[in-house]
C-alpha positions in Angstrom: 26.6 52.3 2.2 23.8 53.8 0.1 22.3 52.4 -3.0 23.5 55.4 -4.9 27.1 54.7 -3.9 26.9 51.1 -5.0 25.4 52.2 -8.4 28.3 54.6 -9.0 30.8 51.9 -8.0 29.5 48.6 -9.3 32.7 46.8 -8.1 31.4 47.2 -4.6 28.1 45.7 -5.3 27.9 42.3 -3.6 31.3 42.8 -1.9 31.6 40.9 1.4 28.0 39.8 1.1 27.3 36.4 2.6 23.9 34.6 2.9 24.2 35.1 6.7 24.5 38.8 6.1 21.5 38.8 3.8 19.5 36.9 6.5 20.5 39.4 9.1 19.5 42.3 6.9 16.1 40.8 6.1 15.5 40.0 9.8 16.2 43.7 10.7 13.7 44.8 8.1 11.1 42.2 9.1 11.1 43.0 12.8 11.2 46.7 12.2 7.8 46.8 10.4 4.8 47.6 12.5 2.7 45.5 10.2 4.7 42.4 11.3 3.7 42.7 14.9 0.1 43.9 14.2 -0.5 40.9 11.9 1.1 38.3 14.2 -0.8 39.6 17.2 -4.0 39.6 15.2 -3.3 36.0 14.2 -2.6 35.0 17.8 -5.8 36.7 19.0 -7.9 35.2 16.3 -6.7 31.6 16.8 -7.1 31.8 20.6 -10.2 34.0 20.7 -12.3 32.3 18.1 -11.2 28.8 19.3 -12.3 29.6 22.8 -15.6 31.1 21.6 -16.4 28.2 19.4 -15.6 25.7 22.1 -17.7 27.6 24.6 -20.7 27.6 22.2 -20.4 23.9 21.6 -20.2 23.3 25.4 -23.3 25.4 25.9 -25.2 23.5 23.2 -24.4 20.2 24.9 -27.3 20.4 27.2 -29.0 17.2 28.4 -31.5 17.3 25.6 -28.9 17.4 22.8 -25.9 15.9 24.4 -26.1 12.4 23.0 -26.6 13.7 19.5 -24.0 16.4 19.8 -21.3 14.0 21.0 -21.7 11.8 17.8 -18.6 12.6 15.7 -17.7 15.5 18.1 -14.1 16.6 17.5 -13.0 18.7 20.5 -9.6 19.3 18.9 -11.0 20.6 15.7 -13.4 22.9 17.4 -10.7 24.6 19.4 -8.5 25.1 16.3 -11.0 26.5 13.8 -9.8 30.1 14.4 -6.9 29.1 12.1 -9.1 29.7 9.1 -9.6 33.4 9.8 -6.0 33.8 11.1 -4.7 32.7 7.8 -5.9 36.0 6.3 -3.7 38.0 8.7 -0.7 35.7 8.0 -1.2 35.7 4.3 -1.5 39.5 4.1 1.7 39.8 6.1 3.5 37.5 3.7 2.4 39.7 0.8 3.2 43.0 2.5 6.7 41.9 3.3 7.5 41.9 -0.4 5.1 44.4 -2.0 5.8 47.0 0.7 9.4 47.1 -0.5 8.4 47.4 -4.2 6.0 50.2 -3.3 8.7 52.2 -1.5 11.5 51.4 -3.8 13.6 49.8 -1.0 13.8 46.6 -3.1 16.3 48.4 -5.4 18.7 48.9 -2.5 18.4 45.2 -1.6 19.1 44.0 -5.1 22.0 46.4 -5.6 23.6 45.1 -2.4 22.9 41.4 -3.5 23.1 41.5 -7.2 22.5 37.7 -7.7 19.0 38.5 -6.4 17.8 35.0 -5.6 19.4 34.9 -2.1 17.2 37.9 -1.3 14.1 35.8 -2.1 15.4 32.8 -0.1 16.3 35.0 2.9 13.0 36.7 2.9 11.1 33.4 2.8 13.2 32.0 5.7 13.1 35.1 7.8 9.3 35.2 7.4 8.7 31.5 7.9 10.6 30.8 11.1 9.0 33.5 13.4 5.6 33.0 11.8 5.8 29.3 12.6 6.9 30.0 16.2 4.0 32.4 16.7 1.5 30.1 15.0 2.6 27.1 17.1 2.2 29.1 20.3 -1.2 30.3 19.1 -2.5 26.8 18.2 -1.1 25.3 21.4 -2.7 28.0 23.5 -5.9 27.8 21.5 -6.1 24.1 22.0 -5.8 24.4 25.8 -8.2 27.3 26.0 -10.7 25.4 23.9 -10.5 22.3 26.0 -10.9 24.5 29.2 -14.0 26.0 27.7 -15.4 22.5 27.0 -14.4 21.0 30.3 -18.0 21.0 31.6 -19.0 18.6 28.8 -16.4 16.0 29.9 -15.8 15.5 26.2 -12.6 17.7 26.0 -9.5 16.4 24.4 -5.9 16.4 25.8 -2.5 16.2 24.2 -2.7 12.4 24.6 -5.8 12.2 22.5 -5.0 10.5 19.2 -4.2 13.0 16.6 -4.4 16.1 18.9 -0.7 16.8 19.0 -0.3 16.5 15.3 -3.3 18.7 14.7 -1.7 21.5 16.8 1.6 21.2 14.9 -0.2 20.7 11.5 -2.3 23.9 12.0 0.8 25.9 12.7 2.5 24.5 9.6 -0.6 25.3 7.5 -0.6 28.9 8.7 3.1 29.3 7.9 2.7 27.8 4.4 -0.2 30.1 3.6 2.0 33.0 4.7 5.0 31.9 2.6 2.6 31.4 -0.4 1.8 35.1 0.1 5.5 35.8 -0.1 5.8 34.0 -3.4 2.8 35.8 -4.8 4.2 39.1 -3.7 7.3 38.4 -5.8 5.3 37.3 -8.8 2.7 40.1 -8.8 4.5 43.0 -7.0 1.3 44.7 -6.2 -0.3 44.6 -2.8 -3.9 44.6 -3.9 -3.3 42.1 -6.8 -1.3 39.7 -4.7 -3.8 39.7 -1.8 -6.7 39.2 -4.2 -4.9 36.3 -5.8 -4.1 34.7 -2.4 -7.7 35.1 -1.2 -9.0 33.8 -4.4 -6.9 30.6 -4.2 -7.6 30.1 -0.5 -11.2 31.2 -0.1 -13.0 31.7 -3.4 -11.7 28.6 -5.3 -13.4 26.2 -2.8 -16.8 28.0 -3.3 -16.4 27.7 -7.1 -15.4 24.0 -6.7 -18.7 23.4 -4.9 -20.6 24.6 -7.9 -19.2 21.8 -10.0 -21.3 18.7 -10.6 -20.5 15.5 -8.7 -17.9 14.0 -8.6 -15.9 16.9 -10.1 -16.6 19.1 -7.0 -14.9 16.6 -4.7 -12.1 15.8 -7.2 -11.2 19.5 -7.4 -11.8 20.7 -3.9 -9.6 18.0 -2.3 -6.6 19.6 -3.9 -7.3 23.1 -2.7 -5.4 24.7 0.3 -8.5 25.2 2.4 -9.2 21.5 2.3 -5.7 20.7 3.6 -6.3 23.0 6.5 -9.6 21.4 7.4 -8.1 18.0 7.1 -5.1 18.6 9.2 -7.0 19.7 12.3 -9.6 16.9 12.0 -9.0 14.0 14.4 -12.4 12.2 14.4 -14.0 10.3 11.5 -11.9 11.8 8.6 -13.7 11.9 5.3 -12.4 9.2 3.0 -12.6 11.4 -0.1 -10.0 13.9 1.2 -6.3 13.6 1.1 -4.6 12.6 4.3 -3.4 15.5 6.5 0.2 15.2 5.8 -0.3 14.4 2.1 -2.3 17.6 1.9 0.4 19.6 3.7 2.9 18.2 1.2 0.8 19.3 -1.7 0.4 22.8 -0.2 4.2 22.9 0.3 4.5 22.1 -3.4 2.3 25.0 -4.2 4.5 27.2 -2.1 7.7 25.9 -3.8 6.2 26.6 -7.2 5.2 30.1 -6.2 8.6 30.9 -4.9 10.2 29.4 -8.0 8.1 31.5 -10.2 8.9 34.5 -8.0 12.6 33.8 -8.4 12.3 33.7 -12.1 10.4 37.0 -12.1 12.9 38.6 -9.7 15.9 37.5 -11.9 14.4 38.6 -15.2 12.5 41.7 -14.5 13.7 45.1 -13.4 12.8 46.2 -9.8 
């Protein structure tokens, strides 16, 4: 049924529409986009490729002359998961494009005619985005961890899943990536413009920490510990955590609150503004 048909016959709009049907529709759209697979493959390659590279470089550095110094506070888990901080760009851009792509093509109008209450569309898009992204992110962080430890095996300082904090770091890194992507979804609904939403996301995630560092002490620490990048750094850290940072799961909780606020603002914009 076309959008034009629904507009001519408003009594059909929303007929037989269930939330399960909205989820199915959004899943079809999500998996049909080439940008979905390119972005997820890019995130997978970045997490695993950079993690292995960083781990190999650390292993190379640990020669007999610097080994004792290098092993002080060495966090084998953190090294293998550092690719997350570049992969978040691919995931965040995908979250934005899932929404702004529909606004740029006008497809969002068909979605909103079929689901006139609108907010189920936002909820369905967020769920359909979050679940596969988390699955791919978890696979990427798990593989990145094992590849990184393999690259560090010559140092005999590698970690394992039984290393305290390693398992939670793997899961936490996947959750962090997913939340950054869903934050992009929320910004997409708020701003509705691809360039503007991506610039805002990058500003919050990457630029804000640099600006916070320019503040005098102790304001630099007070501000930066509440920024998303700090949460990501903390969640993959398993050795000598810095006492002035929030705990890993507290930080993830704060980031989740950011995401909820962005989605709530997006829901308000979606309900009160024309598509």
